[in-house]
N, C-alpha and C positions, 0 to 999 in steps of 0.2 A: 572959200568956206567949205568946211568938211560936211559932206552929206551923210546922214545916218547909215545908209547902206555901205558907205566906204570905210566905216570905223572897224578897226580890228580890236576885238576885246580879248585881253590877256588876263587870265586868272592865275596869279602866282600862288604856289603852294610853299610851305616851309622849305627853305633852302634854294628856292628858285631865283633867277636873275633874268631880267629882260631889258633890252634897249632898243628903241624904235623911232619911227618917224612921226609926223604930225597927225596921221589918221589913227592913232593908237590910244586906247584907254586901258590902263593897267589897274587891276583890283587885287586886294589881298585881305586876309583876316589875320590880325595879330593878337597874341596874348603877351607872353614874355619876350617874344621875338621882336626884332627891330626891322622897320622898312626905312630905307633911305631913298629919296627921289632926287634925281638930277635933271634939270631942265635948262636947255640953251634957248634964251629968249629970242635971239636973232635967227637961228637955224631951225627952231621948233622941233628939236630932237631931244630925247631924254630917256630915262630908264628908272627902274626900281629894283632894289634887292629886297629879299626877305630872309635875313640871316637869323640863325638859331643860337649860335655860340660865338664868343669872341674870336677863338682860334682853335685849330686842332693841334694835338700833341706833336705830331710830326707832319711836315708838309709834303704832300704828294701832288704830282701833276695828274690830271688837269686841275685848274683852279675850280673851286666850288663856291656858289653863292650861299652855302650853308654857314660859312664862317665870315665874320666881319672883315678881317684883314684881307681875305681872298676876294670878297665881294668888292672891296675898295680897289683891289688890283684889276678886277674885271671892269669897273667903271673907268679906270685910267686907260686901260687898253681900248675901250670903246671911244673915249675922248680922242686918243691918238689916231685911231682908225678913221675918225671923222675930221681929222686935222684941226682939232680944238684942244683947249687946255682945261683942266678941272676948274680953274679959277673963273672961267667964263660962264659957268653953270650956276643956276640958283639951286641951292641944296636945302632939303627939308628932311626932318627926322621924326619918326613916329614909332609908338609902341612901348615895349618895356613894362607892360602892366604886370603887377604882381598877381599871379594867378593862385597862389597858395599862401596867403598872409599868415596863417597859423604856423606853417613851416618856417617862414622867415623869422618869426619871433624866437624860434629855438636855435636858429643858425645865424651866423654873422652876415653873410651876403647872399642874396637871392640871385638866380640866373638873370632875372630882369635887371637888377642893379648892375651886374657885370656887363650885360649887353649895352645898357645905356652908357656906361663908362667907356666901353670899347668904341662906340660911335664918337663920343666926344674926343677921345684920345686920337683916333684915326684922322678925324677932320682937322684937329689942331696940328697933327704931324704933317699934314699936307697943306697947311696954312690956308684953310678955307673955313668960313663961318656959316652955319646954317641960317637961312633967311627966316625960318620958323621951325618950331618943334612942338610936339605934343607927346610927351613921354611920362612914364611913371604911373602912379596911382594903382588901383586894383581894377581888374576887369579886362575887357578886350576892345579892340577897335576894328572897324571896317574902314578900309582906305580905298579911295578911287582917285586915280591920277590921270588927268586928261592932258596928253602930251601936246595937243594942238594949242592949248591955252596956258599950260603950266599950273592950272588950278588943281589943288588936292582937296578932296572932300573927306571929312573924318566923321564917323559916327562912333561915339564912345559909349560903351555899355558897362556901367559899374554894376556892382551887385544890387544896387537899389534904384538906379535911374539911367535913362538914356539921354545923351546930349549929342545933337548934331551940330557940327561946326562947318560953316561955309567957308570956302576958299581960304585955306591956310597957305 
């Protein structure tokens, strides 16, 4: 059992990526960005990305968690380094809230819609299906991922109300 003093708290900022062991709790705040969590139920390892955009115009090394395609590559690298495969992980997807609904009415696609589509396309491309997802709508989400249990806690704040979702 994990003792409170043993827990490593990680706060992801936009563009961050983190992968760690069972004594890890990862938090982030999402608007139009997306967080993907990966959790290995036997090894109790996992991680989270907080990507801002589907991809960058021209790819440069090193990989950055700021972009969906590169964050997925970082997850694949971590899985390989732990001698695991992406398909062994439980995957969950969060975010993509429309932060500027007035702007979206005047334009075809919002950043949030593009970010959600990127997550769906990348997961399908790698032949993995999310166990759960909480994406879209307007407003923002607070995400807390406990690597020791695989639980992800979501607090959704729309423009009119707050909804707390237990264990997604």
